[in-house]
N, C-alpha and C positions, 0 to 999 in steps of 0.2 A: 234095387232098381235105381236108375239115374236120378240125380238131383237137378236135372236140367229144367225142371219146372219152377225152381226157386229164383227169386230176384235177389231179383233179389239184389452227447455228451462234449487267443490266450488259453491255456490249460486251466481248467477249473477243477479244484479239488474241494469237495464239500460232502457233508453228510447227505446221504440219499434221503429225500423227503418222502419217506414211505407213507407217513400219515396223509400227506396231501394227495399222493397218488392213489391211496386207498379210497379217498373221498371222490375221486373222479368217476364219472359215469363210465362204466365199461360197455355194457350193451345198451344202446339207446332204445331198443325195442322193448316196450313194456309187455310183460307176460309173454315172452317170446316162445315159451314152450306150452302155453295154453293151460297151465296148471291152476291158475287162480280163476275162480268163477264167481258169478253173481248168484244169489239165491240158492247156494249150495247145490247147484245142479238140479234144481227142482223142475219137473216137467209140466205138462205132458209132452211138450215139444222142446227140441234142443237146438236152437239156432246158433249161428256164429256168435251172436252177442252174449251168449251164456258165458263166454270167456271174457274176463275183465280186460278192458282197454281195446277190445276188438269189436268191429261192427262191419256191416256192409257200407258201401259208399253212402247210401241213404241210411243214416244211423237209426231212423225210426222204423225201418222195415225189418222183416224177418229174413231177408235174403243174405247172399254172400256165401253161405255154406252151412253145414251142420256140425254141431259139437259132439264128438264121439269120445267117450271116456269110460273108465271103470266106474265112475260115480253114477253114471246112468245106464250101466250094464250094456254099453254099446262097443266095448273093447274086450276081446279082439274081434268078435263076430258081430256084425250089425246088419246083415242082409245085402250090403253093397260090397263088402270086402272082409277078409280075415287077415287082420294085421295088428301087431303090437306097436305102441308108440315108439318112436326112436329113443326118446328119454321120457321119464315120468309116466303119467297115466292118461294123457289125452292128446288128441290131434284134431284137425279140421278136415272135413271132406267138402269139396266144392266142384261144381261143373265148370271146366275151363275151356271146353270146346264143344260146340253143339250148333252146327250150321242150319239146323231145321228152323223153320219160321215160328214154330210153336214152343221153342225153348230158349233159354238165355244163359249167359255166363254169370259166374259169381266172382266178385273181387273182395279181397280182405283188406280192410282199412285199420291201421294202428296209429293211435296218437302217441308219438314218440315222447320219451321222458323229458326231452328238452329239444329245442330247435338245434339243428346241426350248425357248426361254426364255419363261417365263410373261409374258403381257402384251404380247409383241412381235407385230407384224403381219408375216406372211410372204406372199410371192408364190410360188405353186406353179404349175407348168406341165409338161405333157407333150404329145407330139405323136402323132397317130394317123393311120392310113391303112387303108382297108378292103381286105382281100385280094381279088384279082381273081375268085376262084372263089366268093366269098360271094354267096348269092342275095338277102340282105337288108342294107340299111343300117339304122342305128338311132340312138337318142339317148342311150343309157345309158352315159355315160362319166364316171368320177369318181375322185377321189383322197381317200382317208381316212387321217387321221393319228391313230394311237392308241398305247396303252401296252401293258403286258404281257398285257392280257386278250386280245389278238390270238392269243397262244400257246395260249389255251384253246379256240379254234375247232376243232372236230373234223370238221365237215362242210364240206369246202372246195370243193365243186363246185356247191352250191345257190345260189340268189339270196340274197345277204347283205343283204336289205332292212331288217334291224334295225340296220344301221350307216348313219349319216348322213354322207356324204362332205362335207368342208369345202369342197372345190372340185369343181364338176361342170358338165357341159354343160347348157344350159337345156333343160327339158322341151319336146319337140316340135321341137327343132332337130336334125333327122335328118342324120347324116353318112353320105354314100354315096360319097365321093370315093375312087376307086381309083388316082388318079394323083398327087394332091398330099398332102403332110403337113399336117394340120390341128391347130392348137394348142388345147388345153383348158387354160384358165388362170383364176386368180382369187386373191383374198386371204382370209386368215383370221387371227384372233388366237389364239395358242397359250395353252394353260393350263399348260404346263411339264412335262407327263407324256409328251408324244409322243416316242416313240423309233422307231416304225415308220411306213412309208408303204405303203398298199395301193392298187394301181391295178386298176380293174375296173368292172363294171356292177353297181351296187348296187340296181337297181330290180327289183321283182317282175316276173315274166314278163308279166302282164297290164297292167303300167304302162309297158311299153316301147313306144314308137312306132317303127314300122319303115316302110321303103319298099323296093319291089322293085328289084333290079338284074338286068338281063338277062344271066345267066351260065348255063353249062351245067347248073347245079344248080337253077335256077328251076323250079318255085315252092316249093322247100323253104324251111324257116325255120331259118336259123342265120346268124351273123355272126362271121367270123374277123377279128381286128383286129391290125394291126402297130403296135408301140409303139417310140418312140425319144425321146431327149433329155429325160429327166425332171429337174426341178429344184425346189428349195425354197429361196428366198433371202429373207433379212431385208430388208424393203422399205426400211429405213433404212441399209442397208449403205453405208459411205462409198465414194465412187469412189476408185480407186487407180491412179495413173499410174506408180507406182514411185518409188524414190529417185533423186535426181539422180545421173547417172553420166557416163561418158566413153567416147567412141569414138576409137580411135587408128587412123589410116590407113584401110584398107579393112575393118577389123573391125566387124561389126555388133554391136549390143547389144540385149538384150531389155528392153522396158519394159512395165509393167502387171502384171496377174496372169494366172494360167492356171488356169481352172476350167471344165469342161464345164457348160453350162447358163447361163452368164452372157455368153458370146461375143456373142450377138445383141443384148444389152442395152447394149453399149459401142460408141461411135463415136469414131474418132480423127481429130484435125486437127493441122496444123502451123502455128504462129503465125509472122508476124502475118497474120491474116485476120479478117474479120467473119463469125461463124458464125450462119447463119440455118437455118430448117428445111429449106431446099433446098440448102444448101451441101454439095457432095459430100465424103464422108469419105474419108480415106486408107484406112481399113479398118474392118471391123466385127468386133471380136474383143476378148477380155478382155485380151490382150497382143499386142504386135507386135515384130518385129525392125526396127531402123532403123540407118542409117549416113549421117547428114547430112554434107554437105561442109563446113559451118561449124557453130559452136555454135548449137543450135536448141532451141526450146521446143515441146513437144507437149502437147496437151490432150485429155483423154478425157471424153466426155459419156456418162453412165450413166443409163439409164432403166429402173426396175424397177416394173412395174405402174403406170406413170404418174408415179412419183416420180423427179425428175431431180436428179442430183448431178454435180459437175465436179471434176477434179483436173488438175494440170499437173506436168510433169517437164522438167528441163533436161538435154540431152545435150551435154556439152562436147566440143569437137573438138581433138585434138592435145595436146601436152605443156603448152601454156599453160593449158589447162583444169585441169591437176592442181592448180596453185596456187590458181586461182579456186575449184575445188571444195573445197579445204581451207579457204579462207576461208568458203565457204558452210556448211561443216559445223561450224564452231565458233569461229573467230577473231573473227567479228563476231556480236554477240548483240543480239536484240530482247527487251525486257521492259517491264513485268512480265507475268506470266502468272497470272491474267487481268489485262487492262488495261481502264480505264474510258474515258477521253477522250484520253489521251496515250500515245505510243509512244516509248520510250527506246532509243537505239542506242549501243552501246559497241563499241570495237575498231576504229573507223575511223581512218585517217590524216588529217592536215591537208589532203591533196590531194583528199579526198572532198568534193565540192561540192553535188551534188544527189541527191535521191531521186525515183525514178519509180515510180508505182504503176499497175499494169495490172489490168483486170478479167479474168474468166475467158474472155472472147472475144478477149483480146489487145489490147484498146483502152486507150490511155493516158488515165487519168481524173484523175490528180494528178501535179503536179511541185512538189516542195518543196525549198527551200534548206536545206542541212545546215549549221547553225551550231553549232560545237563549244564547249561550256563545261564545264570540268573533265573534258575528254576524253569528253564525252557530248553527243549531239544529241537534241533533243526535238521530236517531230512531233505535231501535233494530228490525231487521227483520229476525233473525235466525229461528223463529218458523213458518214462512210462507212456505207452500209447493210450488212446482213448479206451474207456471201458469202466466197468464196475469192479471194484476190488474190495478185499477184506483185509484189514490191518489188525494184527494181534500182538499184545504185549502182556508181560507178567508184572503186575504191580505189587505193592506191599501185601504181605500175607498170602502170597502165591495166588492172588486173584487174577484171573484171566480177564483182560479188557479187549473187547472186540469192537472195531469201528468200521463202518462202511465208507468207502471212498468212491467218488465219482470223478473221473478224469475226462474232460471234453475239450478238444482243441477247435 
């Protein structure tokens, strides 16, 4: 039955700062997949606020929606719908359209992990599915990002058409899909005061376009919506493959980042291959577990609202990799930072003969002879375009040294 009764990259050559990028917030939405809960999903009722960091506009009420999860035996069947979560074990159900005088709308409020940064462009996304019992599909889906004034809203079940969502479904694009999860996505520029995200239908009742769904409750007018996987990501977020690491024996290592809401934006490949739009990926995830049989280089392709970035990581195999990894971390240095037209390399032994430079597709694009003068090699890099590169050398004891290079004009 309906929930409508609830309230409710000068050229700059430098080491990629993978550590710093790994510390950046990826998804600003806290608990975007609704997996974290308060009170271990204890009942007997399961309001939206069961999900950590989520509540209705009025955070002390039980409105906004209902928490459906395997932990409370409400997934996949719960009386309103038969649906599995898009990811994980849980989602929210909320009434987003109900023009009757005796029912109201639900709005989902999330306290972001941090205020958004002024002037930055963000890609926001959430996924919806129409509950099987809903008699109407509709077009009113939006995400509003606001400041403390959200706390002053006292009527939380009426159409909040005085708020203009920064990301919204196009008018007239009616979503009636009760089977598949449909993404609502877009970009916006933050003003720096945004600390909350509201998800809901921000259209006046008479501005909502609907379409009938043949359900047991047709021809009534209301729409219950399932919501999962909400995210808000800086469109310029650096791709992050992780720090070079080592796998010993059969032990797997984790590379990349872990953050719900960015998984689908990341595609992993193992070099050497030529990556094209149709090249099958190893996996689509923010981070993956790997156990390569030999020292291997992995590359992640990240696309956030059309903005593509790349990063690579070397996973060394066995104890030989320990020395190579130590060289990689500091015994051999590239400078200056920033550089204009030349790259200087120090810390090499006389046995180091050549430098190999690969692009982010794993293709060898440069091979330079290393000529040491005053214990330093000088390489001209003025012809290289912007991008992320991998430089490889063989040092004393046949140790492979790999460095990441970033060129930005």
